[in-house]
C-alpha angles and dihedrals in degrees: 000000000000121000136192128183124195132175134170134175091229128221100288108042130075096203129045105227093178123099131187137180144171117208127188125207122211089237092066097264121131128198122198122185140177122193126187115200109225112264115232092026127103117264098359089159089055092051095050093048092047090053093052094043092051093048091049092051093048092045095056092044096061137060121195097157108214096327102135095191092053091048091050091056091045094050094050094046093045093054089048089050091051089051091053091046093055094041094051092047091053091049090054095045112053093195088062099047111134096022117140145153142211119234135198121178139181120197113195122208126174096262104024144003135227127223119198129171148168120194130003103312105116146219121210132184123208113196137141090010092302130112115212128184107224098189134058118223116248091217140126095244092049090054089050090050092048091050092049094245093115133036116234092242090053091053092064092067102027112135090230096046091119095055108110125199099203131039141152117262102014097092134031092244132033136192115228123204111216131178136176122220132189120222108255101184137299101351141166123217117204123195116186147161120240089261084082104029092044094052106035123059117235090242090059091046088052092049091052094047094048095055120098097246123122120271091255092050092050091050090051091049091052091050092048091049090057091048092048089051090059106283090232094163140026110288123214132163143165118202119195122187116200116200126207122232091273089061097234122137128208 
């Protein structure tokens, strides 16, 4: 696998509240995660870093080999633990009350990978010349779209498009969406905050991922596209390229 991580404060913010990390286990397991501290809340940058730090600690403290079912349970429980960790910290520190963060993770095993998320940070898969969004935003506008109260094209410019309905640290308990995917060929997995997905159209993301550049160059192009589109939020992404046994990359 090849991996690239990019983050940028953007053009409009003074503080980068995003946090990202890629952690490798000695058993050949890799965990990638992007967290977006909640804008408008106190200490969003603290919440996102706490989420990543807690996941990293828990990741290196466990060994499930290549048992996908055991890793699924671990991933869900670890995100719930991170939620409790952030929530309790905020309760004990009044200046941090209300802080929270989104989280999207990908855990890569030899034969499959797991995607888990809370909030509106996203995971995409590019494979066989198609771009597919693997996560569903936990957001107000997405709920309105699902219920038929809002057309998808209206959601893109809705004044409340940044209102999320689930986050880590804002409530005592949290629901985690988790899915398992099989590798289907040479594929690229993109994790990103809404500073990218909210500024760059999926067609443009697809065009960047399908070009023959290196993984790092593609990640840089995605970041630059978000900045060129206005850079209205912090921008963070992790791009992972999975090669087949022949070693070729799409």
